[in-house]
Residue, then its C-alpha position, 0 to 999 in steps of 0.5 A: m504927634m504921637k497917638v496915645p494907646t487906649i485900653q481895649s480890654v481888661i481881664t482879671a488874673p490870679g493874685h489880684t492881677l489885671l491883664v490890660y490889652f492896649s490898642d497898639g497891641a501891647r499887653r501889660s499885667y498890673s498887680v492891684l495889691p498895693l492899691t488895696k492898702r488904701d480904703m478907696f480900693a479895699p473892696l478889691k481885696d474880695g476876690a468875687f468883687f475883683r473878678n467883676v472889674k470892667i473898664g468904663r468909657s468916656i465920650r472920647g473912648q478913653v478909660s474913665h473908670c473901672t467898675 
């Protein structure tokens, strides 16, 4: 059974980009700009708010949300 990598850390970068580091050593960048078109994610347009993004953890160590 293949183990699914978990997110270890998230760092914000210019251009509303998240740098995501996984448990298997992989690193990926994701732009959140497309998400900000939805009301739910609109607060991420504010740079100060965006820079405070953190990962939350569930009991199993999986990412449950970003706050």
